[in-house]
N, CA and C atoms of all chains as a GROMACS GRO file, in nm:
protein
  618
    1MET      N    1  -3.872   5.099   4.496
    1MET     CA    2  -3.931   5.016   4.601
    1MET      C    3  -4.083   5.034   4.601
    2ALA      N    4  -4.152   4.934   4.651
    2ALA     CA    5  -4.298   4.942   4.657
    2ALA      C    6  -4.340   5.062   4.741
    3GLY      N    7  -4.458   5.114   4.713
    3GLY     CA    8  -4.505   5.232   4.784
    3GLY      C    9  -4.502   5.219   4.934
    4CYS      N   10  -4.536   5.102   4.980
    4CYS     CA   11  -4.540   5.080   5.124
    4CYS      C   12  -4.407   5.021   5.169
    5SER      N   13  -4.354   5.076   5.272
    5SER     CA   14  -4.226   5.026   5.318
    5SER      C   15  -4.227   5.020   5.470
    6CYS      N   16  -4.120   4.965   5.523
    6CYS     CA   17  -4.101   4.959   5.667
    6CYS      C   18  -4.219   4.898   5.744
    7GLY      N   19  -4.266   4.786   5.692
    7GLY     CA   20  -4.363   4.706   5.766
    7GLY      C   21  -4.497   4.770   5.790
    8GLY      N   22  -4.535   4.867   5.708
    8GLY     CA   23  -4.666   4.930   5.722
    8GLY      C   24  -4.778   4.835   5.686
    9ASP      N   25  -4.901   4.877   5.715
    9ASP     CA   26  -5.016   4.790   5.690
    9ASP      C   27  -5.082   4.817   5.555
   10CYS      N   28  -5.030   4.909   5.475
   10CYS     CA   29  -5.098   4.944   5.350
   10CYS      C   30  -5.080   4.833   5.246
   11GLU      N   31  -5.162   4.843   5.142
   11GLU     CA   32  -5.162   4.740   5.038
   11GLU      C   33  -5.037   4.751   4.950
   12VAL      N   34  -4.970   4.640   4.930
   12VAL     CA   35  -4.854   4.638   4.840
   12VAL      C   36  -4.890   4.552   4.719
   13LYS      N   37  -4.903   4.618   4.604
   13LYS     CA   38  -4.937   4.547   4.481
   13LYS      C   39  -4.811   4.536   4.396
   14LEU      N   40  -4.775   4.417   4.356
   14LEU     CA   41  -4.660   4.398   4.269
   14LEU      C   42  -4.709   4.346   4.134
   15LEU      N   43  -4.658   4.405   4.028
   15LEU     CA   44  -4.701   4.371   3.893
   15LEU      C   45  -4.589   4.304   3.815
   16TYR      N   46  -4.625   4.201   3.740
   16TYR     CA   47  -4.528   4.124   3.662
   16TYR      C   48  -4.583   4.104   3.520
   17ALA      N   49  -4.491   4.094   3.423
   17ALA     CA   50  -4.536   4.067   3.286
   17ALA      C   51  -4.450   3.959   3.224
   18CYS      N   52  -4.512   3.882   3.135
   18CYS     CA   53  -4.438   3.771   3.074
   18CYS      C   54  -4.333   3.821   2.975
   19SER      N   55  -4.363   3.930   2.901
   19SER     CA   56  -4.267   3.986   2.803
   19SER      C   57  -4.216   3.880   2.705
   20GLY      N   58  -4.305   3.791   2.663
   20GLY     CA   59  -4.266   3.686   2.567
   20GLY      C   60  -4.240   3.741   2.427
   21MET      N   61  -4.201   3.652   2.336
   21MET     CA   62  -4.153   3.699   2.204
   21MET      C   63  -4.266   3.735   2.107
   22ALA      N   64  -4.384   3.682   2.128
   22ALA     CA   65  -4.494   3.709   2.034
   22ALA      C   66  -4.551   3.850   2.055
   23ASN      N   67  -4.638   3.889   1.965
   23ASN     CA   68  -4.703   4.020   1.979
   23ASN      C   69  -4.775   4.031   2.114
   24THR      N   70  -4.829   3.919   2.160
   24THR     CA   71  -4.903   3.920   2.287
   24THR      C   72  -4.810   3.944   2.407
   25GLY      N   73  -4.690   3.887   2.399
   25GLY     CA   74  -4.591   3.910   2.505
   25GLY      C   75  -4.548   4.055   2.507
   26MET      N   76  -4.533   4.110   2.387
   26MET     CA   77  -4.495   4.251   2.378
   26MET      C   78  -4.605   4.339   2.436
   27LEU      N   79  -4.729   4.300   2.408
   27LEU     CA   80  -4.842   4.376   2.462
   27LEU      C   81  -4.844   4.367   2.615
   28ALA      N   82  -4.824   4.247   2.667
   28ALA     CA   83  -4.822   4.230   2.813
   28ALA      C   84  -4.716   4.322   2.875
   29ASP      N   85  -4.601   4.327   2.812
   29ASP     CA   86  -4.492   4.411   2.863
   29ASP      C   87  -4.530   4.560   2.860
   30GLN      N   88  -4.589   4.603   2.751
   30GLN     CA   89  -4.624   4.745   2.737
   30GLN      C   90  -4.739   4.784   2.830
   31VAL      N   91  -4.835   4.695   2.844
   31VAL     CA   92  -4.948   4.721   2.935
   31VAL      C   93  -4.895   4.729   3.079
   32TRP      N   94  -4.806   4.636   3.112
   32TRP     CA   95  -4.743   4.635   3.246
   32TRP      C   96  -4.674   4.768   3.274
   33ARG      N   97  -4.595   4.814   3.177
   33ARG     CA   98  -4.522   4.941   3.196
   33ARG      C   99  -4.620   5.057   3.217
   34LYS      N  100  -4.728   5.054   3.142
   34LYS     CA  101  -4.826   5.163   3.157
   34LYS      C  102  -4.894   5.157   3.295
   35LEU      N  103  -4.930   5.037   3.336
   35LEU     CA  104  -4.996   5.022   3.467
   35LEU      C  105  -4.903   5.069   3.581
   36VAL      N  106  -4.776   5.037   3.569
   36VAL     CA  107  -4.678   5.080   3.671
   36VAL      C  108  -4.664   5.232   3.667
   37ARG      N  109  -4.650   5.286   3.545
   37ARG     CA  110  -4.635   5.432   3.530
   37ARG      C  111  -4.754   5.505   3.590
   38ASP      N  112  -4.874   5.446   3.574
   38ASP     CA  113  -4.996   5.511   3.620
   38ASP      C  114  -5.024   5.485   3.769
   39GLY      N  115  -4.931   5.422   3.835
   39GLY     CA  116  -4.943   5.407   3.981
   39GLY      C  117  -5.034   5.295   4.028
   40ASN      N  118  -5.050   5.192   3.944
   40ASN     CA  119  -5.135   5.080   3.985
   40ASN      C  120  -5.061   4.976   4.069
   41GLY      N  121  -4.937   4.999   4.093
   41GLY     CA  122  -4.858   4.906   4.173
   41GLY      C  123  -4.712   4.923   4.138
   42SER      N  124  -4.630   4.842   4.199
   42SER     CA  125  -4.486   4.850   4.170
   42SER      C  126  -4.449   4.739   4.072
   43GLY      N  127  -4.365   4.774   3.978
   43GLY     CA  128  -4.319   4.674   3.882
   43GLY      C  129  -4.219   4.582   3.950
   44ALA      N  130  -4.233   4.454   3.921
   44ALA     CA  131  -4.137   4.357   3.975
   44ALA      C  132  -4.098   4.261   3.863
   45CYS      N  133  -3.995   4.185   3.887
   45CYS     CA  134  -3.933   4.106   3.780
   45CYS      C  135  -3.977   3.960   3.782
   46LEU      N  136  -4.050   3.921   3.679
   46LEU     CA  137  -4.098   3.783   3.669
   46LEU      C  138  -3.982   3.684   3.654
   47ALA      N  139  -3.882   3.723   3.574
   47ALA     CA  140  -3.767   3.634   3.552
   47ALA      C  141  -3.697   3.603   3.685
   48ALA      N  142  -3.691   3.702   3.775
   48ALA     CA  143  -3.625   3.682   3.904
   48ALA      C  144  -3.702   3.582   3.989
   49ILE      N  145  -3.835   3.582   3.975
   49ILE     CA  146  -3.915   3.482   4.048
   49ILE      C  147  -3.883   3.344   3.991
   50GLY      N  148  -3.878   3.337   3.857
   50GLY     CA  149  -3.846   3.210   3.791
   50GLY      C  150  -3.709   3.159   3.832
   51ALA      N  151  -3.617   3.253   3.850
   51ALA     CA  152  -3.480   3.216   3.887
   51ALA      C  153  -3.466   3.186   4.036
   52GLY      N  154  -3.572   3.214   4.110
   52GLY     CA  155  -3.571   3.185   4.255
   52GLY      C  156  -3.484   3.280   4.334
   53ILE      N  157  -3.466   3.404   4.286
   53ILE     CA  158  -3.386   3.502   4.360
   53ILE      C  159  -3.460   3.536   4.489
   54SER      N  160  -3.394   3.512   4.601
   54SER     CA  161  -3.464   3.512   4.730
   54SER      C  162  -3.538   3.642   4.761
   55GLY      N  163  -3.477   3.756   4.733
   55GLY     CA  164  -3.541   3.884   4.766
   55GLY      C  165  -3.672   3.903   4.691
   56TYR      N  166  -3.674   3.864   4.565
   56TYR     CA  167  -3.795   3.878   4.484
   56TYR      C  168  -3.903   3.779   4.530
   57VAL      N  169  -3.859   3.658   4.561
   57VAL     CA  170  -3.956   3.556   4.604
   57VAL      C  171  -4.018   3.595   4.738
   58GLN      N  172  -3.933   3.641   4.830
   58GLN     CA  173  -3.985   3.683   4.960
   58GLN      C  174  -4.077   3.804   4.947
   59SER      N  175  -4.042   3.896   4.856
   59SER     CA  176  -4.126   4.014   4.836
   59SER      C  177  -4.263   3.971   4.782
   60ALA      N  178  -4.263   3.876   4.688
   60ALA     CA  179  -4.390   3.827   4.633
   60ALA      C  180  -4.472   3.757   4.741
   61GLN      N  181  -4.402   3.683   4.827
   61GLN     CA  182  -4.472   3.611   4.934
   61GLN      C  183  -4.541   3.707   5.030
   62ASN      N  184  -4.483   3.824   5.049
   62ASN     CA  185  -4.537   3.918   5.147
   62ASN      C  186  -4.617   4.032   5.085
   63ALA      N  187  -4.628   4.035   4.954
   63ALA     CA  188  -4.709   4.139   4.890
   63ALA      C  189  -4.856   4.112   4.917
   64THR      N  190  -4.935   4.217   4.920
   64THR     CA  191  -5.079   4.198   4.937
   64THR      C  192  -5.136   4.130   4.812
   65ARG      N  193  -5.089   4.177   4.695
   65ARG     CA  194  -5.137   4.119   4.569
   65ARG      C  195  -5.022   4.110   4.470
   66ASN      N  196  -5.015   3.996   4.400
   66ASN     CA  197  -4.922   3.980   4.289
   66ASN      C  198  -5.007   3.972   4.163
   67ILE      N  199  -4.986   4.066   4.073
   67ILE     CA  200  -5.069   4.073   3.952
   67ILE      C  201  -4.981   4.033   3.834
   68VAL      N  202  -5.019   3.922   3.770
   68VAL     CA  203  -4.936   3.866   3.663
   68VAL      C  204  -5.006   3.887   3.529
   69LEU      N  205  -4.936   3.951   3.436
   69LEU     CA  206  -4.988   3.971   3.302
   69LEU      C  207  -4.919   3.873   3.208
   70ASP      N  208  -4.998   3.784   3.150
   70ASP     CA  209  -4.943   3.693   3.050
   70ASP      C  210  -4.991   3.736   2.912
   71GLY      N  211  -4.912   3.704   2.810
   71GLY     CA  212  -4.952   3.738   2.675
   71GLY      C  213  -5.058   3.642   2.623
   72CYS      N  214  -5.034   3.515   2.642
   72CYS     CA  215  -5.125   3.415   2.585
   72CYS      C  216  -5.154   3.305   2.686
   73MET      N  217  -5.232   3.207   2.644
   73MET     CA  218  -5.275   3.103   2.738
   73MET      C  219  -5.167   2.997   2.765
   74VAL      N  220  -5.051   3.013   2.705
   74VAL     CA  221  -4.940   2.928   2.749
   74VAL      C  222  -4.913   2.961   2.896
   75ALA      N  223  -4.939   3.086   2.931
   75ALA     CA  224  -4.940   3.132   3.071
   75ALA      C  225  -4.810   3.103   3.146
   76CYS      N  226  -4.698   3.140   3.088
   76CYS     CA  227  -4.568   3.117   3.153
   76CYS      C  228  -4.560   3.188   3.288
   77GLY      N  229  -4.614   3.310   3.293
   77GLY     CA  230  -4.610   3.386   3.417
   77GLY      C  231  -4.684   3.314   3.528
   78ALA      N  232  -4.804   3.269   3.497
   78ALA     CA  233  -4.884   3.198   3.597
   78ALA      C  234  -4.813   3.070   3.640
   79LYS      N  235  -4.751   3.002   3.544
   79LYS     CA  236  -4.683   2.875   3.577
   79LYS      C  237  -4.562   2.899   3.667
   80ILE      N  238  -4.493   3.010   3.644
   80ILE     CA  239  -4.379   3.045   3.730
   80ILE      C  240  -4.428   3.065   3.873
   81PHE      N  241  -4.541   3.135   3.889
   81PHE     CA  242  -4.595   3.158   4.024
   81PHE      C  243  -4.643   3.028   4.088
   82GLU      N  244  -4.704   2.942   4.006
   82GLU     CA  245  -4.750   2.814   4.061
   82GLU      C  246  -4.632   2.730   4.107
   83LYS      N  247  -4.529   2.725   4.024
   83LYS     CA  248  -4.408   2.648   4.060
   83LYS      C  249  -4.347   2.698   4.189
   84ALA      N  250  -4.352   2.829   4.207
   84ALA     CA  251  -4.292   2.888   4.327
   84ALA      C  252  -4.387   2.881   4.446
   85GLY      N  253  -4.511   2.837   4.421
   85GLY     CA  254  -4.610   2.828   4.530
   85GLY      C  255  -4.655   2.963   4.581
   86LEU      N  256  -4.659   3.060   4.490
   86LEU     CA  257  -4.695   3.197   4.529
   86LEU      C  258  -4.835   3.231   4.480
   87PRO      N  259  -4.910   3.308   4.560
   87PRO     CA  260  -5.045   3.349   4.517
   87PRO      C  261  -5.036   3.458   4.410
   88TYR      N  262  -5.134   3.460   4.319
   88TYR     CA  263  -5.130   3.562   4.214
   88TYR      C  264  -5.269   3.582   4.153
   89GLU      N  265  -5.286   3.697   4.090
   89GLU     CA  266  -5.404   3.724   4.007
   89GLU      C  267  -5.354   3.724   3.863
   90HIS      N  268  -5.440   3.679   3.774
   90HIS     CA  269  -5.392   3.653   3.638
   90HIS      C  270  -5.473   3.727   3.532
   91TYR      N  271  -5.404   3.795   3.444
   91TYR     CA  272  -5.469   3.862   3.330
   91TYR      C  273  -5.395   3.820   3.203
   92VAL      N  274  -5.472   3.779   3.103
   92VAL     CA  275  -5.412   3.727   2.979
   92VAL      C  276  -5.454   3.816   2.862
   93MET      N  277  -5.356   3.862   2.787
   93MET     CA  278  -5.382   3.959   2.680
   93MET      C  279  -5.478   3.908   2.574
   94THR      N  280  -5.477   3.777   2.547
   94THR     CA  281  -5.566   3.725   2.444
   94THR      C  282  -5.713   3.726   2.489
   95ASP      N  283  -5.737   3.760   2.614
   95ASP     CA  284  -5.876   3.775   2.661
   95ASP      C  285  -5.932   3.912   2.623
   96TYR      N  286  -5.850   3.995   2.562
   96TYR     CA  287  -5.892   4.133   2.532
   96TYR      C  288  -5.892   4.159   2.381
   97ASP      N  289  -5.953   4.069   2.308
   97ASP     CA  290  -5.969   4.083   2.162
   97ASP      C  291  -5.834   4.096   2.091
   98VAL      N  292  -5.738   4.024   2.138
   98VAL     CA  293  -5.605   4.027   2.075
   98VAL      C  294  -5.572   3.885   2.031
   99GLU      N  295  -5.528   3.872   1.906
   99GLU     CA  296  -5.498   3.739   1.854
   99GLU      C  297  -5.347   3.720   1.845
  100LYS      N  298  -5.303   3.609   1.901
  100LYS     CA  299  -5.158   3.583   1.904
  100LYS      C  300  -5.104   3.569   1.762
  101GLY      N  301  -4.997   3.640   1.734
  101GLY     CA  302  -4.931   3.632   1.603
  101GLY      C  303  -4.998   3.714   1.496
  102LYS      N  304  -5.109   3.779   1.528
  102LYS     CA  305  -5.183   3.851   1.424
  102LYS      C  306  -5.209   3.998   1.457
  103THR      N  307  -5.262   4.025   1.573
  103THR     CA  308  -5.303   4.163   1.602
  103THR      C  309  -5.181   4.255   1.615
  104PRO      N  310  -5.176   4.364   1.536
  104PRO     CA  311  -5.065   4.457   1.553
  104PRO      C  312  -5.074   4.531   1.687
  105ILE      N  313  -4.959   4.549   1.750
  105ILE     CA  314  -4.957   4.618   1.881
  105ILE      C  315  -4.936   4.767   1.856
  106THR      N  316  -5.040   4.842   1.880
  106THR     CA  317  -5.035   4.988   1.858
  106THR      C  318  -5.049   5.060   1.992
  107GLY      N  319  -5.019   5.188   1.989
  107GLY     CA  320  -5.035   5.268   2.111
  107GLY      C  321  -5.179   5.268   2.159
  108ASP      N  322  -5.273   5.272   2.066
  108ASP     CA  323  -5.415   5.273   2.104
  108ASP      C  324  -5.454   5.142   2.171
  109LEU      N  325  -5.401   5.032   2.117
  109LEU     CA  326  -5.434   4.901   2.175
  109LEU      C  327  -5.375   4.890   2.317
  110ILE      N  328  -5.254   4.935   2.333
  110ILE     CA  329  -5.190   4.932   2.467
  110ILE      C  330  -5.275   5.012   2.567
  111GLU      N  331  -5.315   5.130   2.525
  111GLU     CA  332  -5.400   5.216   2.611
  111GLU      C  333  -5.529   5.144   2.648
  112ALA      N  334  -5.595   5.087   2.545
  112ALA     CA  335  -5.727   5.026   2.566
  112ALA      C  336  -5.719   4.906   2.658
  113VAL      N  337  -5.619   4.819   2.634
  113VAL     CA  338  -5.608   4.698   2.718
  113VAL      C  339  -5.568   4.737   2.860
  114ALA      N  340  -5.477   4.834   2.871
  114ALA     CA  341  -5.434   4.878   3.005
  114ALA      C  342  -5.554   4.931   3.084
  115LYS      N  343  -5.640   5.003   3.014
  115LYS     CA  344  -5.758   5.059   3.081
  115LYS      C  345  -5.850   4.947   3.133
  116ARG      N  346  -5.869   4.843   3.049
  116ARG     CA  347  -5.956   4.732   3.090
  116ARG      C  348  -5.895   4.654   3.207
  117VAL      N  349  -5.766   4.630   3.199
  117VAL     CA  350  -5.701   4.555   3.307
  117VAL      C  351  -5.701   4.638   3.436
  118GLU      N  352  -5.675   4.768   3.420
  118GLU     CA  353  -5.674   4.857   3.536
  118GLU      C  354  -5.809   4.854   3.607
  119SER      N  355  -5.914   4.857   3.527
  119SER     CA  356  -6.047   4.859   3.589
  119SER      C  357  -6.075   4.726   3.661
  120LEU      N  358  -6.027   4.615   3.607
  120LEU     CA  359  -6.046   4.485   3.675
  120LEU      C  360  -5.964   4.480   3.805
  121ILE      N  361  -5.844   4.534   3.800
  121ILE     CA  362  -5.761   4.537   3.921
  121ILE      C  363  -5.830   4.620   4.029
  122ASN      N  364  -5.884   4.733   3.989
  122ASN     CA  365  -5.951   4.821   4.086
  122ASN      C  366  -6.080   4.760   4.140
  123GLU      N  367  -6.150   4.686   4.055
  123GLU     CA  368  -6.272   4.617   4.102
  123GLU      C  369  -6.237   4.520   4.214
  124ARG      N  370  -6.127   4.446   4.195
  124ARG     CA  371  -6.086   4.350   4.299
  124ARG      C  372  -6.040   4.422   4.425
  125THR      N  373  -5.986   4.544   4.407
  125THR     CA  374  -5.945   4.621   4.524
  125THR      C  375  -6.065   4.652   4.611
  126LYS      N  376  -6.176   4.687   4.544
  126LYS     CA  377  -6.297   4.725   4.618
  126LYS      C  378  -6.362   4.604   4.684
  127ALA      N  379  -6.352   4.488   4.616
  127ALA     CA  380  -6.423   4.367   4.663
  127ALA      C  381  -6.372   4.320   4.798
  128MET      N  382  -2.040   3.420   5.922
  128MET     CA  383  -2.179   3.444   5.879
  128MET      C  384  -2.203   3.594   5.870
  129LYS      N  385  -2.278   3.634   5.768
  129LYS     CA  386  -2.308   3.776   5.751
  129LYS      C  387  -2.461   3.796   5.758
  130VAL      N  388  -2.502   3.880   5.848
  130VAL     CA  389  -2.645   3.910   5.863
  130VAL      C  390  -2.668   4.053   5.816
  131GLN      N  391  -2.755   4.069   5.719
  131GLN     CA  392  -2.784   4.204   5.667
  131GLN      C  393  -2.924   4.246   5.709
  132ILE      N  394  -2.932   4.369   5.757
  132ILE     CA  395  -3.061   4.430   5.790
  132ILE      C  396  -3.086   4.536   5.682
  133LEU      N  397  -3.189   4.516   5.604
  133LEU     CA  398  -3.217   4.608   5.494
  133LEU      C  399  -3.331   4.700   5.532
  134GLY      N  400  -3.305   4.830   5.521
  134GLY     CA  401  -3.410   4.926   5.553
  134GLY      C  402  -3.355   5.066   5.563
  135SER      N  403  -3.447   5.160   5.567
  135SER     CA  404  -3.407   5.301   5.560
  135SER      C  405  -3.349   5.354   5.692
  136GLY      N  406  -3.366   5.277   5.797
  136GLY     CA  407  -3.317   5.323   5.927
  136GLY      C  408  -3.429   5.372   6.017
  137CYS      N  409  -3.551   5.337   5.984
  137CYS     CA  410  -3.666   5.378   6.065
  137CYS      C  411  -3.676   5.291   6.191
  138THR      N  412  -3.773   5.319   6.273
  138THR     CA  413  -3.787   5.249   6.401
  138THR      C  414  -3.797   5.097   6.383
  139LYS      N  415  -3.873   5.055   6.282
  139LYS     CA  416  -3.893   4.910   6.263
  139LYS      C  417  -3.764   4.842   6.219
  140CYS      N  418  -3.687   4.914   6.136
  140CYS     CA  419  -3.557   4.860   6.092
  140CYS      C  420  -3.464   4.845   6.213
  141LYS      N  421  -3.467   4.945   6.299
  141LYS     CA  422  -3.380   4.942   6.417
  141LYS      C  423  -3.421   4.829   6.512
  142LEU      N  424  -3.551   4.806   6.520
  142LEU     CA  425  -3.601   4.698   6.605
  142LEU      C  426  -3.556   4.562   6.551
  143LEU      N  427  -3.564   4.546   6.421
  143LEU     CA  428  -3.519   4.420   6.360
  143LEU      C  429  -3.369   4.401   6.386
  144GLU      N  430  -3.294   4.509   6.373
  144GLU     CA  431  -3.149   4.501   6.400
  144GLU      C  432  -3.124   4.458   6.544
  145GLN      N  433  -3.202   4.518   6.635
  145GLN     CA  434  -3.187   4.483   6.777
  145GLN      C  435  -3.216   4.334   6.800
  146HIS      N  436  -3.323   4.286   6.737
  146HIS     CA  437  -3.358   4.144   6.754
  146HIS      C  438  -3.249   4.054   6.694
  147ALA      N  439  -3.192   4.098   6.582
  147ALA     CA  440  -3.086   4.019   6.518
  147ALA      C  441  -2.963   4.014   6.610
  148ARG      N  442  -2.930   4.128   6.669
  148ARG     CA  443  -2.814   4.131   6.759
  148ARG      C  444  -2.839   4.041   6.881
  149GLU      N  445  -2.960   4.046   6.935
  149GLU     CA  446  -2.994   3.961   7.049
  149GLU      C  447  -2.986   3.814   7.011
  150ALA      N  448  -3.033   3.784   6.890
  150ALA     CA  449  -3.034   3.644   6.844
  150ALA      C  450  -2.891   3.592   6.830
  151VAL      N  451  -2.805   3.673   6.768
  151VAL     CA  452  -2.666   3.634   6.749
  151VAL      C  453  -2.598   3.614   6.885
  152SER      N  454  -2.627   3.706   6.977
  152SER     CA  455  -2.567   3.698   7.109
  152SER      C  456  -2.615   3.574   7.183
  153GLU      N  457  -2.744   3.547   7.174
  153GLU     CA  458  -2.800   3.430   7.245
  153GLU      C  459  -2.742   3.298   7.192
  154LEU      N  460  -2.720   3.293   7.061
  154LEU     CA  461  -2.665   3.170   7.003
  154LEU      C  462  -2.514   3.161   7.024
  155GLY      N  463  -2.453   3.274   7.058
  155GLY     CA  464  -2.308   3.275   7.080
  155GLY      C  465  -2.229   3.245   6.954
  156ILE      N  466  -2.279   3.290   6.841
  156ILE     CA  467  -2.209   3.263   6.714
  156ILE      C  468  -2.134   3.387   6.667
  157GLN      N  469  -2.040   3.364   6.578
  157GLN     CA  470  -1.967   3.474   6.517
  157GLN      C  471  -2.047   3.520   6.395
  158ALA      N  472  -2.096   3.640   6.398
  158ALA     CA  473  -2.170   3.690   6.282
  158ALA      C  474  -2.149   3.840   6.270
  159GLU      N  475  -2.132   3.882   6.147
  159GLU     CA  476  -2.116   4.024   6.120
  159GLU      C  477  -2.256   4.078   6.087
  160ILE      N  478  -2.298   4.181   6.160
  160ILE     CA  479  -2.431   4.239   6.133
  160ILE      C  480  -2.410   4.370   6.057
  161VAL      N  481  -2.469   4.373   5.937
  161VAL     CA  482  -2.447   4.488   5.848
  161VAL      C  483  -2.582   4.552   5.816
  162LYS      N  484  -2.586   4.685   5.826
  162LYS     CA  485  -2.708   4.757   5.789
  162LYS      C  486  -2.696   4.800   5.643
  163VAL      N  487  -2.799   4.774   5.564
  163VAL     CA  488  -2.800   4.818   5.425
  163VAL      C  489  -2.911   4.922   5.413
  164MET      N  490  -2.871   5.046   5.398
  164MET     CA  491  -2.970   5.155   5.397
  164MET      C  492  -2.987   5.217   5.259
  165ASP      N  493  -2.899   5.184   5.167
  165ASP     CA  494  -2.904   5.244   5.034
  165ASP      C  495  -3.018   5.179   4.953
  166THR      N  496  -3.110   5.262   4.904
  166THR     CA  497  -3.228   5.210   4.834
  166THR      C  498  -3.190   5.127   4.712
  167ASP      N  499  -3.091   5.172   4.637
  167ASP     CA  500  -3.050   5.097   4.518
  167ASP      C  501  -2.998   4.958   4.556
  168ALA      N  502  -2.920   4.954   4.663
  168ALA     CA  503  -2.865   4.825   4.707
  168ALA      C  504  -2.978   4.732   4.754
  169ILE      N  505  -3.077   4.791   4.820
  169ILE     CA  506  -3.192   4.712   4.868
  169ILE      C  507  -3.270   4.657   4.747
  170MET      N  508  -3.294   4.744   4.650
  170MET     CA  509  -3.368   4.704   4.529
  170MET      C  510  -3.292   4.598   4.450
  171GLU      N  511  -3.161   4.609   4.448
  171GLU     CA  512  -3.080   4.511   4.374
  171GLU      C  513  -3.096   4.371   4.431
  172MET      N  514  -3.130   4.365   4.558
  172MET     CA  515  -3.151   4.234   4.620
  172MET      C  516  -3.295   4.187   4.600
  173GLY      N  517  -3.375   4.267   4.528
  173GLY     CA  518  -3.513   4.229   4.499
  173GLY      C  519  -3.610   4.256   4.611
  174VAL      N  520  -3.565   4.332   4.710
  174VAL     CA  521  -3.650   4.358   4.827
  174VAL      C  522  -3.740   4.478   4.798
  175MET      N  523  -3.871   4.455   4.804
  175MET     CA  524  -3.967   4.559   4.770
  175MET      C  525  -4.028   4.623   4.895
  176MET      N  526  -4.017   4.557   5.007
  176MET     CA  527  -4.069   4.611   5.133
  176MET      C  528  -3.964   4.591   5.242
  177THR      N  529  -3.949   4.690   5.326
  177THR     CA  530  -3.854   4.679   5.436
  177THR      C  531  -3.931   4.685   5.569
  178PRO      N  532  -3.872   4.645   5.680
  178PRO     CA  533  -3.737   4.593   5.693
  178PRO      C  534  -3.724   4.450   5.638
  179ALA      N  535  -3.603   4.416   5.598
  179ALA     CA  536  -3.579   4.281   5.549
  179ALA      C  537  -3.453   4.227   5.614
  180LEU      N  538  -3.446   4.096   5.616
  180LEU     CA  539  -3.331   4.028   5.677
  180LEU      C  540  -3.272   3.932   5.576
  181ALA      N  541  -3.141   3.939   5.559
  181ALA     CA  542  -3.071   3.845   5.471
  181ALA      C  543  -2.958   3.780   5.550
  182ILE      N  544  -2.938   3.653   5.523
  182ILE     CA  545  -2.827   3.581   5.588
  182ILE      C  546  -2.738   3.523   5.479
  183ASP      N  547  -2.613   3.561   5.482
  183ASP     CA  548  -2.516   3.521   5.380
  183ASP      C  549  -2.569   3.546   5.239
  184GLY      N  550  -2.631   3.662   5.222
  184GLY     CA  551  -2.676   3.705   5.090
  184GLY      C  552  -2.813   3.654   5.049
  185GLU      N  553  -2.872   3.566   5.128
  185GLU     CA  554  -3.005   3.515   5.094
  185GLU      C  555  -3.111   3.585   5.178
  186VAL      N  556  -3.207   3.645   5.108
  186VAL     CA  557  -3.313   3.717   5.179
  186VAL      C  558  -3.408   3.616   5.243
  187LYS      N  559  -3.426   3.629   5.374
  187LYS     CA  560  -3.509   3.535   5.448
  187LYS      C  561  -3.647   3.592   5.477
  188SER      N  562  -3.654   3.724   5.489
  188SER     CA  563  -3.781   3.785   5.529
  188SER      C  564  -3.786   3.929   5.478
  189VAL      N  565  -3.905   3.972   5.432
  189VAL     CA  566  -3.923   4.113   5.392
  189VAL      C  567  -4.050   4.169   5.454
  190GLY      N  568  -4.045   4.298   5.483
  190GLY     CA  569  -4.165   4.368   5.529
  190GLY      C  570  -4.212   4.333   5.668
  191LYS      N  571  -4.125   4.271   5.746
  191LYS     CA  572  -4.167   4.227   5.880
  191LYS      C  573  -4.058   4.253   5.982
  192VAL      N  574  -4.102   4.284   6.103
  192VAL     CA  575  -4.007   4.290   6.214
  192VAL      C  576  -4.009   4.152   6.278
  193LEU      N  577  -3.910   4.074   6.246
  193LEU     CA  578  -3.904   3.939   6.304
  193LEU      C  579  -3.874   3.948   6.453
  194THR      N  580  -3.926   3.854   6.527
  194THR     CA  581  -3.891   3.848   6.669
  194THR      C  582  -3.750   3.788   6.682
  195LYS      N  583  -3.694   3.799   6.800
  195LYS     CA  584  -3.562   3.741   6.824
  195LYS      C  585  -3.565   3.590   6.794
  196ASP      N  586  -3.672   3.522   6.839
  196ASP     CA  587  -3.681   3.378   6.817
  196ASP      C  588  -3.691   3.342   6.669
  197GLN      N  589  -3.761   3.427   6.593
  197GLN     CA  590  -3.770   3.401   6.449
  197GLN      C  591  -3.632   3.416   6.384
  198VAL      N  592  -3.558   3.518   6.427
  198VAL     CA  593  -3.423   3.536   6.372
  198VAL      C  594  -3.336   3.416   6.410
  199ILE      N  595  -3.350   3.370   6.534
  199ILE     CA  596  -3.272   3.252   6.579
  199ILE      C  597  -3.302   3.133   6.488
  200SER      N  598  -3.430   3.116   6.456
  200SER     CA  599  -3.468   3.004   6.370
  200SER      C  600  -3.401   3.014   6.233
  201TYR      N  601  -3.398   3.134   6.176
  201TYR     CA  602  -3.330   3.153   6.047
  201TYR      C  603  -3.179   3.131   6.060
  202LEU      N  604  -3.122   3.177   6.171
  202LEU     CA  605  -2.977   3.160   6.190
  202LEU      C  606  -2.941   3.013   6.204
  203LYS      N  607  -3.036   2.936   6.253
  203LYS     CA  608  -3.012   2.791   6.268
  203LYS      C  609  -3.039   2.716   6.138
  204GLY      N  610  -3.078   2.793   6.034
  204GLY     CA  611  -3.100   2.730   5.903
  204GLY      C  612  -3.244   2.701   5.872
  205GLY      N  613  -3.334   2.748   5.957
  205GLY     CA  614  -3.476   2.728   5.932
  205GLY      C  615  -3.525   2.812   5.816
  206LYS      N  616  -3.644   2.776   5.765
  206LYS     CA  617  -3.698   2.850   5.650
  206LYS      C  618  -3.816   2.934   5.694
   0.00000   0.00000   0.00000
């Protein structure tokens, strides 16, 4: 469950990843897992939002921030949120020197991209 | 009709349950009010913040203590 529970006033950040089939989708998934592991928010299920599962949709509606990681500019994650009429922040893996279908996904790359995305998430927290 | 109150059992969860009971009573409908306190069961429904209210398996609200009138609106089929 998200860090904040029982109607508290603290910030609830939910993180989602596209997990698509290309290298970029795999990167989005791995970066998402690292961000969740490192305590940047609670992991939530993008597919469940797409499927319209009420608990997930309501949770997204009431979260302070929904952070969507897409692999590429096809932006399936963002489109799912738009279709559902839910607010979101968007990060796309190809914005971080990663080329779809070409760049190998290594542990170092996952670390580096996660660090960059984490810092952008934290900047918005301060703003 | 089945009304589920999802939450750990804290004060806010109890308040939501109370409002749900008042709403059911005011409408004079037959409804079973069930408390769901198991975290895994709550997570399985996709609820990330409690208290939450579900009616016939559909989650209507999360992270809020709905008023009695808000619960009445959901019981009447409102969104």
